[in-house]
N, C-alpha and C positions, 0 to 999 in steps of 0.2 A: 739430504734434500734434493730431490730429482727435479729439475726446473724445466719448463717449456720456454724457450727463448723465442721472443717476438721482437720485431723492429718495426717502427714507424717511419714512412718515406717522407712524411710532412714536415717542413719546417715551421709550421705554424704553431706558436706557442699554446694558443687557446685549444687548439686541436688536441695537442699532446697531452696537455694538463687534463682535458675532458677524458682522454683515452684512459689515463690513469685511473680517473675516478670510477669509470665503467667498467674497468678490469676489477677494480677494488669491490665493487657491488656484486661481482659474480655474474656480470651480465652476458659475457663472452666466452669464457673457457674456465675450468676447474683450476684452481690454485694447487701449487704455487707456480709463479709465473715470472718470468724476467722480461722486461720491457725496455728497449734501448731507442734512444732517438738525438737528433741533433734540432736544436731552435734557430732562428734568426735573431739578430740581436735584441735583446730586451733585458730588463730586470723583473727579476722574480722574488716577491717578497713573501715572508712567512705569514700565515693565517692571522697571528696577532700582532702584525706591525703597523707602522705608520708609512705609508708610500711618500709623503713630503719629506719625511726625515730621512727616510732609507735610500731614496733615489734622486738624482738631478731632475730637474723639471724642465722641460723644454722640447722645441720640435725635435723629432726623430727618435725621443727616447720612449720606447713602449715599456708600460708597468703591467704587471700582471700579480695577482694574489692568489696562492695556492692553498690547499685545504690544510697542509700539514703546517707545523709549528717550525721553530728555527729561523735563521737569519736570512738576510736577503743575499741574493746570488746573481752573477751576471751570466747570461746565456749568450752564445754566438756560434757560428760555423766551427771553430775551434774547440768548442766544449762538448763532451759526450754526456749524455743524460742516461741515469742507469734507474730503473726502479724493481724493486723486489717487492712481490705481492704474494702474501702467505696467509694461511690459516691463523686465526689469533691464538690458538692453542698451541700451534708449531712456532710462534713466534720467539725468537731469542735475538735480543739486539746485538750483544756481544759476539754471537756465534756468526750472526749474518754480515756484521762489519769485519770480522776476522775473515769471512769467505770472500767478500769483495777486495780485502786487502791482498790476499793470496792471488787472486786472479789479476789484479792489477800489477802485481809483482811478477807474474808471467811474462809481461810486456817487455821486462828486460831490466828492471829496477825495483830495489826493495823499497816496499811500500807497508806502513804500519799503522794501526789504530791509534789515534791520539786523541786529545780533550775534545769535549762536546760532540764526539761521534765523528769527527773528522778524520780524513786519511791523509798521512804525511810521509815525507821521503825519509828513509832510514839513515842511521849513521854511516853507512857505506856510500851514500850517495854525494856527488859533487857538492849538493847544497843540501845539507842534512835539516830536517825540520822543518821544510816548506810545506804548507798545505796544498794538496792537489784534488782534494775532493771534501765538500760539506756535505752534510746528510741531514734528513729531517725524517719524521714518521707521522703519518694519520692512523689512529686504531680506531676501528668500529667494532660492533658487538660482535662482528664473525671474522673480521680479517684485518690485516695490517698492510699498509703501503709504507715501505721503507725505501727511501729514495735519496739520490745525490746526484753530484755534478762530477766530472773528471776533468780538469784542465789538461788538454792536449798541446793545442796550439792557439790558445785563445788570444784576443788582443788585451794584453794587461793594460795598456794606456786607457782603452775605452772602459775597462773594468775600473780603473781608479777614478775616471772622471764621471762615471755614470752612477757609481754607488756613493750614496751620501748626499744629502740634501740640506734643508734648512734647519736651524736650531729651534729648540722650544723651551718654554718656561717649565713645562710639567708635561708628563706623557705617561698613560697607562699602557702603551704599548711597548712590546720586548724590542730592546734595541740589540742591533747586530754587533758583534765583537770582530774588530778587524784582525786580521791574521797575514803574514808574510807567505806570499803565493808563489808558485812556480809552474811552469809548463813542463810536461813530460817531454815534448819534443825537444826542449832546450837541453835536456839530459839524455834523451835517446834521439838524436838526430836522425830524421827521415820518418819518424813515426808520425802518421796522419790519424785524425779522427777515425777515418773508416777503418784503418787498420787496427785502431785501439778498440773499436767495437767489434770486429770480427774476433779479435783476441779475446777480448772480455768474455763475449758469448761461447767461444770455445772451451775456455777455462772453467766457466761457470756450469755448461751445461753439455759440454762434449760434441756441440754442433754449431752451425752458423744458424742465426735467427731466422725464422718465417716471417712472413709478412703478416701485420697486423689488420690491415686493411681487410674488411669483408667480415671480420668477426664482430664488429660493433656496427649497426646500421646507422646511416645519416639521421634517421628520425630520433635514435636513442641519442646521438651525439649533439644534435642541433640545441635543445634546451641548456645543456651544460656549456657549450661552447658560447652560447649568447651570454649566461651569466659570467664567465670569464672575461668576456670583452666589455661588461656594463661597467658604467660609473658606480652604480650602487654599490657592486662588489668590491671593485679594486679601491675605491674612495670611500664609499659610504659605511662599509664594515669596519672602518679605521676606528681604534680604541680613543675615547675623549682624551683630549689635550689642550694646552694653552700656549699662545704665541704674543709676544710683546708687539703693541703698535707702533710702527715708525711714526717719529715725531710726537709720540705722546710718552714719555719716560712714566714708568710706572702704572702705566695702563696696559690692559691684556685683552685678548679675546678668548673666549672660551668655545672650543669646537666639539661638536658630538654628532657622531655618525656622518662625518664629512662636512657638516653645515655649522654656520655660525650659529651659536645658542645665546650668547650674551657678551657683555662686556664688564670689566671690573677697573676701577681706578679712575683718578682724574680726567675729565673729558669722556667718560663711558656713555653719557647721554647722548653725545654727538655721533655716536656709533650706531645707534638704533634703527637706522636704515641699511646696516648690513646684516641684521639678524635675519635668519632664515636662508640666507644665500648659501650656495655651494662655496665652501673655502677655496681659495686661490690666491697663492703668494703674490701672483702679478696685481690682483685687484687689491689686496693690502697695501703692498708698495705704492700703486698709483693713488690709493686713497691718502696715504702718509704724505706722498709729495704734495698733494693738493692742501692737505693741513697744514704743512710748513710754509707754502704759499700764501696763506690767509694772512 
């Protein structure tokens, strides 16, 4: 597989997710392609996940929903994102994972393919069996986006506090599977995200990446970026779920497409005013506190 290597200089998660989509749709350059980028701090959930369950809610925590499946991941300046874009007929998940594992190993540490498409430190590592990359795929009629993260020097404390949110009674969403993780820089002192980016590009393509800027016009990116920043996409696309109502044991709220659709159980009739509202755990907690005070 001869890849053209590209990199985005933007730290905007919405822009970089949109670039992946535009490249997948063949709007910029012939496949196969390798896209490399780094994002500002955020949580990126899978296409079929629940943001309220997967991510901590609060000021300063940005949440995005990607097109591919898989679990939630933390992005920040110490995390390198890679994306392989290939023709569907040429797609081979195992071969592509092995290719990226060999490229990551060229940085100086044995990396192996492990469960659920993840990349893990090998037996020879000081910390064997630690996850350093999660991966996911988006398959269209003509092409495949196979992408993942690479923990180089990420803020693992922020990762731990940002991933994982509220509990639910039931959910149709895909749940993430927690893993023991490690930064490559801990095992390879002095390794920076920029050095890892350049090393991965050289190992996979034989050259440093060219700039992706200019291959996709702002007019093409704008609608996709707007979708990635919208409540309707990040929260409104959430699979149906149910949560317990604080202060009313045995009573639950049903949430569909991010909005409260109804209530079940004792006291459900008193929750009619919430039906149709966008779901918000803070609203629910405030309502529960008011109910307890009555």
